[in-house]
C-alpha positions, 0 to 999 in steps of 0.5 A: 657582735664582736668578731672575738671570744676573746675578752681585752686585756686577757693572759694569753700563753703564747707556744713557740717551738723551733729548734734548738739553738743558744740564740733561740728563747732571747731572739724570741723573747725579743719578739715578745717584748715589741708587741707586749712591753710588760711581760717579763722573760723570767716568766719562760718556760722553757722545755727541750724535746725528748730527742733535744731538736727542738725547743718549746718555748711558752711566754704568757703576754697581757693581751691586751687586744686582737690586732696585737695577738695577730701581729705578735704571731705574725712576726714570730711565725716569719722569724727563721729559727721558728717551725710553730707557735699555738 
């Protein structure tokens, strides 16, 4: 029995939310690329909040293992610019 409901490799969307900042998208791309070197930065989706104070990024990576996803979530969640990772 496996402890993951996901079968790898799989395309996995990560939603990253934080306060709007000039370097936010680039900082998040840098983190994602450390864990998923084949991520294509041009595929990053960006949406500002209705008030414009926050920004939501969606990065879809080709996940190869649960360990990879866990490490990526840990680094993103601990980043000072990030409020939420889904």
